[in-house]
C-alpha positions as a printed Julia matrix, in Angstrom:
321×3 Matrix{Float64}:
 25.34  -43.86   70.8
 29.21  -43.3    71.33
 29.78  -43.55   67.68
 27.13  -40.95   66.78
 28.59  -38.45   69.35
 32.03  -39.03   68.05
 30.65  -38.1    64.54
 28.91  -35.21   65.69
 32.19  -33.9    67.55
 34.23  -34.2    64.31
 31.56  -32.37   62.36
 31.55  -29.52   64.99
 35.21  -29.25   65.05
 35.35  -29.15   61.2
 32.65  -26.48   61.13
 30.31  -28.48   59.04
 26.57  -28.14   59.57
 25.05  -30.93   61.61
 21.19  -30.09   60.92
 21.04  -32.69   58.15
 22.42  -35.39   60.25
 20.06  -34.41   63.12
 16.86  -34.01   61.35
 17.14  -36.37   58.32
 17.44  -35.63   54.59
 17.17  -32.12   53.2
 14.16  -31.37   51.1
 14.39  -29.22   47.93
 12.39  -28.05   44.96
 12.78  -28.93   41.21
 11.7   -26.17   38.89
 11.72  -26.3    35.19
 10.39  -25.28   31.79
  9.58  -27.25   28.72
 10.89  -25.32   25.51
 10.14  -26.2    21.85
 13.08  -25.74   19.8
 11.1   -25.95   16.51
 10.68  -22.7    14.68
  6.83  -21.96   14.84
  6.36  -25.29   16.64
  3.54  -26.26   18.75
  2.33  -25.25   22.17
  3.99  -26.72   25.36
  1.11  -26.12   27.62
 -0.18  -29.07   29.36
  2.84  -31.28   28.48
  3.19  -34.36   30.9
  6.22  -34.09   32.91
  7.71  -36.96   34.99
 10.21  -36.9    37.69
 12.12  -40.23   37.93
 13.96  -40.94   41.29
 17.07  -42.96   41.24
 18.82  -44.43   44.5
 22.08  -46.25   44.03
 21.48  -46.15   40.3
 18.12  -47.99   40.67
 14.92  -46.27   39.67
 12.69  -46.22   42.81
  9.67  -43.97   42.2
  8.18  -41.39   39.64
  6.0   -38.36   40.11
  4.01  -36.66   37.25
  2.75  -33.23   36.64
  1.84  -31.06   33.81
  3.15  -27.77   32.46
  1.34  -24.45   32.71
  0.5   -22.3    29.74
  4.12  -21.14   29.5
  5.54  -24.58   29.77
  6.7   -24.25   33.4
  6.38  -27.03   35.95
  7.53  -27.84   39.5
  8.08  -30.55   42.07
  8.1   -29.9    45.64
  9.44  -31.86   48.77
 12.2   -33.49   46.86
 15.03  -35.34   48.83
 18.14  -33.82   47.67
 20.5   -36.71   48.44
 18.84  -38.74   45.55
 19.47  -38.6    41.75
 16.81  -37.38   39.5
 15.9   -37.34   35.88
 13.03  -35.28   34.39
 11.15  -36.79   31.26
  8.9   -34.85   29.1
  6.66  -36.48   26.65
  5.97  -34.34   23.55
  4.22  -35.53   20.47
  4.8   -39.1    21.39
  8.49  -38.82   22.0
 10.26  -38.95   25.33
 12.92  -36.46   26.38
 15.19  -37.07   29.28
 17.21  -34.54   31.18
 19.26  -35.01   34.52
 18.61  -32.64   37.49
 21.6   -31.25   39.22
 21.26  -29.48   42.71
 24.17  -27.05   43.1
 26.15  -26.98   46.33
 24.36  -24.89   49.05
 21.14  -24.6    46.99
 17.83  -26.27   47.62
 16.13  -25.41   44.25
 17.39  -26.99   41.16
 16.22  -25.73   37.68
 16.15  -27.74   34.39
 15.17  -26.75   30.96
 13.73  -29.41   28.96
 14.12  -29.07   25.12
 11.56  -30.69   22.86
 10.68  -30.56   19.34
  7.93  -30.93   16.81
  7.93  -34.52   15.37
  8.55  -35.32   11.51
  8.55  -38.44    9.59
 11.07  -36.9     7.04
 14.77  -37.94    7.28
 15.98  -35.2     4.81
 17.83  -33.48    7.44
 19.84  -36.43    8.45
 23.34  -37.17    7.2
 26.55  -39.11    8.06
 29.27  -36.98    9.43
 31.56  -39.77    9.19
 31.39  -43.44    8.36
 34.03  -46.08    9.27
 33.48  -49.52    7.53
 36.02  -52.11    8.58
 35.92  -55.55    6.64
 37.89  -58.6     8.05
 38.2   -61.43    5.48
 38.45  -65.05    7.04
 38.59  -68.32    5.45
 34.83  -68.73    5.01
 33.28  -65.41    5.77
 33.65  -61.64    5.96
 33.08  -59.57    9.08
 31.73  -56.12    8.25
 31.73  -53.49   11.12
 30.19  -50.29   10.6
 30.85  -47.18   12.96
 28.42  -44.29   11.96
 28.4   -40.73   13.22
 25.03  -39.28   12.29
 23.7   -35.64   12.42
 20.17  -34.47   12.45
 20.63  -30.77   11.21
 16.95  -29.88   11.25
 14.9   -28.5    14.19
 12.52  -31.35   14.34
 12.72  -34.91   15.79
 12.63  -37.54   13.22
 10.23  -40.35   14.23
 10.47  -42.22   10.93
  7.81  -44.05    9.07
  6.06  -47.41    9.44
  9.41  -49.32    9.42
 11.4   -47.35   11.89
 13.57  -44.08   12.09
 16.84  -44.81   10.37
 17.02  -47.35    7.55
 20.33  -48.99    6.78
 20.98  -51.16    3.76
 22.93  -54.42    4.11
 24.32  -56.38    1.1
 22.28  -59.31    0.01
 22.98  -62.46    2.12
 23.95  -60.52    5.29
 23.45  -62.54    8.48
 24.51  -62.72   12.22
 23.67  -59.01   12.74
 25.17  -57.65   16.07
 25.06  -54.45   18.11
 26.36  -53.71   21.53
 24.09  -55.68   23.93
 22.49  -52.63   25.5
 21.54  -51.31   22.2
 20.32  -54.49   20.35
 16.73  -53.8    21.23
 16.91  -50.44   19.32
 17.19  -52.34   15.97
 14.86  -54.59   13.96
 15.79  -56.59   11.06
 13.26  -56.37    8.09
 14.75  -58.85    5.81
 18.42  -59.99    4.77
 19.12  -56.57    3.09
 17.71  -53.84    5.57
 18.09  -53.08    9.12
 16.25  -50.18   10.95
 16.92  -48.22   14.12
 13.77  -47.55   16.1
 14.65  -44.84   18.36
 13.4   -41.21   17.66
 16.29  -39.0    16.46
 16.17  -35.34   17.8
 18.2   -32.38   16.5
 21.87  -33.12   17.2
 24.31  -36.04   16.84
 24.22  -39.9    17.27
 26.71  -42.5    17.06
 25.84  -46.24   16.07
 27.96  -49.29   15.66
 26.86  -52.65   14.35
 28.3   -55.54   12.5
 27.09  -58.42   10.32
 28.64  -61.44    8.28
 28.55  -62.32    4.64
 29.41  -65.83    3.45
 32.6   -65.81    1.34
 32.07  -66.84   -2.34
 33.96  -69.79   -3.76
 35.25  -67.6    -6.5
 38.73  -65.89   -6.38
 37.12  -62.68   -7.34
 33.88  -61.16   -6.0
 32.08  -57.8    -5.47
 30.3   -56.42   -2.47
 27.88  -53.49   -3.02
 27.69  -51.06   -0.21
 24.67  -48.6    -0.48
 24.96  -44.97    1.09
 21.66  -44.42    2.79
 22.37  -40.75    3.77
 24.65  -38.13    2.49
 28.23  -38.75    3.79
 30.8   -36.08    4.79
 33.74  -38.48    5.12
 33.84  -42.28    4.57
 36.8   -44.58    5.54
 36.78  -48.02    4.16
 39.44  -50.57    5.53
 40.07  -54.26    4.57
 42.2   -56.9     6.38
 42.93  -60.37    5.13
 45.56  -62.63    3.9
 46.45  -62.59    0.2
 43.71  -60.0    -0.52
 43.69  -57.29   -3.22
 40.93  -54.65   -3.41
 39.65  -51.95   -5.59
 36.67  -49.66   -4.79
 34.54  -47.38   -7.1
 33.61  -43.85   -5.61
 36.64  -43.93   -3.4
 40.36  -43.19   -3.55
 43.23  -45.28   -2.26
 44.66  -44.11    0.82
 47.65  -44.99    2.9
 47.44  -48.38    4.49
 46.73  -48.64    8.15
 48.68  -50.8    10.57
 47.21  -51.54   14.13
 49.43  -51.63   17.25
 48.93  -55.51   17.03
 50.48  -55.5    13.64
 47.28  -56.16   11.5
 47.48  -54.25    8.28
 44.43  -52.77    6.51
 44.05  -51.8     2.89
 42.53  -48.31    3.11
 40.14  -46.35    0.87
 38.72  -42.76    1.5
 35.83  -40.77    0.09
 34.18  -37.31    0.91
 30.93  -35.74    0.03
 29.21  -38.78   -1.29
 25.52  -38.38   -2.24
 22.65  -40.41   -0.86
 21.8   -43.52   -2.74
 25.45  -44.06   -4.02
 26.4   -47.65   -4.41
 30.07  -48.17   -3.63
 31.37  -51.43   -5.16
 34.18  -53.2    -3.45
 36.08  -55.6    -5.71
 37.91  -58.2    -3.96
 40.58  -60.64   -5.2
 41.72  -63.73   -3.24
 44.76  -65.3    -4.5
 44.57  -68.04   -1.95
 41.72  -69.33   -4.08
 43.39  -69.56   -7.48
 44.15  -66.07   -8.25
 42.44  -63.74  -10.86
 42.1   -64.59  -14.43
 45.16  -62.13  -15.16
 47.36  -64.16  -12.75
 46.14  -67.5   -14.22
 47.24  -66.36  -17.77
 50.44  -65.0   -16.48
 51.24  -68.28  -14.68
 50.31  -70.21  -18.0
 52.81  -67.99  -19.98
 55.53  -68.72  -17.35
 54.89  -72.47  -17.45
 54.91  -72.49  -21.35
 58.21  -70.46  -21.28
 59.82  -72.97  -18.87
 58.61  -75.94  -20.95
 60.15  -74.35  -24.01
 63.47  -73.73  -22.3
 63.56  -77.24  -21.02
 62.9   -78.6   -24.49
 65.53  -76.4   -26.03
 68.26  -77.73  -23.39
 67.15  -81.28  -23.98
 67.59  -80.95  -27.88
 70.99  -79.11  -27.29
 72.31  -82.07  -25.03
 71.21  -84.69  -27.8
 73.13  -82.66  -30.41
 76.2   -82.26  -28.29
 76.03  -86.12  -27.65
 75.72  -86.83  -31.22
 78.59  -84.68  -32.25
 80.76  -86.67  -29.73
């Protein structure tokens, strides 16, 4: 009791209101409107809207309502001290928006943008692609960082397989993504992986990796298929005794990390969809390329010839003595 009185005195002296402390949490109202961003899109009347309540980052309860003919909705008697997210389900896709009560206001407004759905992925492109290949003794680790853009005004929901389809080189294995995103992917076979989450207009960044078994040959080729048009592509290769050549890309300045790791670097721009980039790698630690073998044979023959000449010369000099 003494502690409560002390707190009240502090609040009174500082000029802060004590009504919330005396009467409990303040109730507020969340108003909003569902807006269709697709030109000539469908009606937003009767859309199911859900208010999700979070306390200490844990979802505790939900309330559901439906929009009126203009797409408007409202939730009354909302405890303002909690955190809220509004979800609207439109054409089978869930759209989520956070709610923010401004200081001193008991009514929060949120506009929920939705779009018509489409199975076409023609509006999707890569803003950038970073492919990093680390070559180890027995395998190659390929990491892809993808910046995608949906330039249309419809949400891509994909076909029967999934929303975004990415090609992997034959023999790819050990596919990995960040743990919190792993469930968003599905492997169809050893040469294809799909992303399952609907893609509304805007940007999305994805990252994943996979491994390839390193061939026993000194030279080998890795085909990398471009699944969507690419604005900018950066390819970097790291490994001991490795030489590289790439079709469709131009050599760029090598990249060296703060840890001292050096990457062979290639770059390309405005690459059409369906392009197959062929990465030719040569591993001199496995015997070198045929050119190097021929070169070493020639050197060996030359050394042998010089040695034979010196032996004959010494014999002649010895005979003359």
